[in-house]
N, C-alpha and C positions, 0 to 999 in steps of 0.2 A: 799599486796598493789602493789608491783612491778609487780606481775603477772597480776593484774587487769589493770594496766596502759599498760602493754604489749599487753593484749587482746584488750584494747580500741584502741591502735594504729593500731593493726592488722585489727580491724573492720573498722576503718576509712580508712586505706589503701585499703582494699577490696572494700569499698564503692566508693572511688575515682576511682579505677580501673574500676569498673562497669560503673560509669558515663562516663569515658573517652571512654570505649569500645562502650557504647550506642551512644555517640556523634559521634564516628568514623563511626559507621554503618549508622547513620542518614546522616552524611556528604557525604557518598558514594551512597546514595539512588537516583535512577533515576526513574521518573514517565514516563512510556512509553505507548503510545496509538496508536494501529493500526487503520486503517480506519474503521474497522467494527468488529462485534462480532467474536469469535473464529472460524476459518476455515483454510483450507489448504493454503490459500493465504498468511498466516503469519506463516507458519509451522516452518521456520528456527528460529524464535524468541522463539517459544515454546520449540523447541529442545534445544536451548542455555540455556534456564531456567531449563529444566528437566535434562539435561546432566551435569549441573553444570558449564557450560562455563562462565557464567556471574560471578559466585562465584569465579572461578579460576582467573578471570580477576580483582577481587577485587571490584566489584560493586554489589550493591543490586538493583534489578529491580522490580518495582511495576507496574504490568500490570493493566491498567484501560481502559477498552473498552468503546467506544462511544455509543451513541444512535442516533436514527433518528433525534432527536431535539437538540442534543448536539454533534457536530462532533469533530473529532480529531483536525481539524484546529481551531475550536472555543476554544477548551481546551487549545491549545498552545497560542492563541491570548490573552486569559484571564489569562494565567499563571499557569494553573492547570496541564499542562503536559510539560515535558522537551523535549521529543523526540517523533515524530510521523512518521507514514508512509503517503505518499502523492503521487498522480500521478504527473508526470513531468509538464504537461500542466497547471494543477491547481496551482502547486507550482510557476511556472514562472509568472503566472498572479498575484498571491498573493504577490510575491516579488516586482513586478512592482508597485503594489498598496500600498506598504509600509510595508508589513508583514516582520518583522525582523527574518529571519530564514536562516539556513545554510544547504546546501546539503552535506551529509557525506558518503552516500553509495547508489549505484544504483543496485537494484536487478533485475529490468526488462530491457530487451534489445529489445523486440519486442512487438508490440501492440496486445492486447487481444480482441479489439472490433470486432464484426461481425455484419452483417446485415442479418437477416434470413427472407426470403420472404415466403409468404403464397401460392403464385402461381408459377408454373413453368415458367410463362411468365416474371418473374422478375429474371434475372440471372446476369445482369451487373449493374453497377452504373447508367448508362444512363436509364435503364428500370425503375428507381425509380421516374422519372419525374412525378410530380403532384400527387404522391401516398401519402397515409396516413401511417406514420411511427411512431412507439412508441419510446419514449425516457424517461429516468429517470427524475423525478422531481428534484432529488438531484444533478443533474449535470452529468458530465462525457461525455457530448455530444458535446463538443467544436469542435473537429475535424470533427464530422459529420455535424455540422452546417456550418463549413468552406467549406467542400466538397460540400454541397448543394449550397452555394453561387458561388463557383468557377465553378461548372458544370451547373449552371442555371437550377437546377432541380425543383425549386418551390415546395419542399416537404411540406406536411401538417404534422407538428410535433404534435403528440398526447402524452401528458405526462402520465406517470404511476409511481407508487411508487417502487415496486420491484417484482411484480407479472408478470407472462406471460399470465394472463387470457385474456387480450385484444387481444393478438395474437391468442390464442386458440379459442376464441369466433368468430373470423372472423371480428372483428370490425375495424381492421387495415390491411393494405396490407403487411406490413413488420415491423420488430422491431429491434432496437438495442439490443445487448446482449453481455455479456462477454463470451468468448469461454470456460472459466472455470466454469461458473455458469449458467446463464439463458439458454444458448444454450443446456446444458444437460437436463434441465427441459423440454424444448421443445421436445427433442429427446425421453425422457422417456414417454412423453405424446402421443407418437405414430407418431411423425413427423420426423423420421430419414432421410427421403429422400428429405427434403425441401432444395431448393437452398440456398447457403450461400456465402456472399461476405465478405472476410476477409480483414481487414484493413492492416494486416501484409503482404498482397500481393499487396498493392496499394502504391501510393506515400505518403500516410498518415501513414506510418508505423513508428511511433515514440514511444520510450520507455515509460513505465508507472511508476510503483511503485519504490520509493526510500525512504531513511531515511533522515529526516530533524530535525534539532535541533534549538531551539530558540537561536538567536544571543547572548542574555545576558547569557544564560546557557553555550553556547559554549566558550564565552570569559572568564567566571569565572572558568570553569572546563574542560579545553582542554584535560587533561590526562584522566579524567573520560569518556569523550565522545569517545576518541580514544579506550579506553578499551572496551566500549560498542560496538563500531563498529566492532572491531576485533573479539569479542566473537559472535556477530550476524553473521558475515561472516562465522565463524567456524560452527555455527549452520546450515547455509544453505548448506555448503559443506558436512556436515554430512548427511543432508537430501537427497542430491543427491546420496550419497553412500548407504544409508539405508532407502529406501522409505517405506517399510512395517513397520519398527519400528517407523518411523516418523508419519505414519498414525495412529498408536496406540496412540502416544502422542497427535496428533490433536484431536482424538475422546475423549480422556481423558479431554482435555480442553473444548471441546464442551459440554460434559456431565456436567462438573463442573459448566459451565455458563448457563445450561439449554437451549442450542441451539438445535432447532429441525432440525436434519439432519440425514444422514445415511452414512455408510462406503463407499458405492458405489459412492455416490455423492462426498464425500471428496477425494476418490481415483482418480476420474476423475479430480477434481480440482487440486490436487497435481501434477498429470502427466502434465497437461497443464501449470501450474505455473513453474515447473522445466524446461520444454521445452522452455518457453518464456524467461527464464533467460539467455539462451544461444543465442549468435549471430548465424545467418544462417550458417549451416554447422559445427558448433562447438558443443561439448558435455559437456563443462564445462563453468560455468558463469565467466565473467570478472569483474563484480561488478564496472564497470567504466562508465563515461559519455564521449561520443565522442564530442569534441569541434566543429567539423564541423557540426555534426548533430544538436547541440544546436543552432549554428548560423543560420542554415536553418530553424529550428522551430521558432526561434525568428523573423526572417524575415516574416514568414507566419503569426504569431500572430500580428506583427506590421501592416502588410498589411490589416488585417481584424479587426483592432482596438481593439484587445483583450488586448494589452499592449500599453503603450505610449512611452516607451524607450526600447532600445535593452537590452536583458538579455543574457549574455554570460556565459561560464563556470566560469570565474573569479567572476562574480557577484553572481552566484549561490553558489559557494563555499566560497565566502567572506561574504555572508549573509546580505550585506548592501543594502538598497533600493536606 
C-alpha cells in the first residue's frame, strides 16, 4: 500500500512537472513573421533558429510566413504575430496611422530600390519624365512616388504583382525593382547591360528592413523581446562571417516551404542584403537607427502628406501612436 501511494505521488509529481514545463515553453513562445516567404532577405533569423541561438536565449520561435493576401503587418494588427519585419517607411506610416508597434532592431542601412530602364536613353532620374514605369501593387513605392512629385516627372505608374514580365515584354519604359531580387531576374533574362538608377546613390537613400514588435507584447514581455533581438542580431553576425553555410540554411528553409528558387538567386540576394546592412564604407552592420536620418525622413513624409504627425526615433522605439 505504501509503495502504491509512493508511486502515485511520483506519478502526480511527474505530471505536474510536465505541465509546468509545457506551460513554461508556451509562455516563452514567440510568433515571428517575416515580410515574405523564405529567402535570403531573412537569412539571419533562419540562422538564429538553426544554430540554436533562440533556444540558447530561452525563447521558442514559431516562424509563420505571410501570403499575398495576408501580410505580416495584417498578422500583427489582428494579433496572430508578435514580431514582424517591416520596411521603415511603411512602419512610420503605420505608426502614424495608429498601429501600435515598437521598433527593436534595424537590419538595413541603405536602400535596395533601383529603377531599371529599358532604353539607353533613360539614364538619369530626369530622363523618366512622362515615362511608363512599373511598380508593385503590394506597395514599397512610396519613395518613388515622392521622387516623382518632387522632380515633376509626371510618371505613368503601371502596377504589377511580382513578375518582371511587363518590363521584359517592352510594355513599360522602366521598372522599380529590388537590387537583391527583381533586378537579378532582369539580368538573368539577358539584360545585364540595362541602365540602372540606384536609390542608394540619391537623396532618397533611406534604410529599409527592421524588426517591429506589437506594443502590447513588448510591454508584457520585455525580457523575451530583448532575448529574441539579441539572438537575431547574433544570427545576422554569424551570416556575415559564414555566407556559404548561411546559404545552405536558406535553401533548406526554402525547400521546406516549397519556395521555387535556386541557389544562384539566393546567393545574389544574400550578398546584396549583407552589403546593404552596412553603412557606406563599413564592413559590419551597426543594427541602429540614426535619429537625424529619421527626422529627415519624417519631414519628407509630412511634406508629402504620407503622415500627419512627426515620427522620431523616440516615437518609433516607444511604439505609441
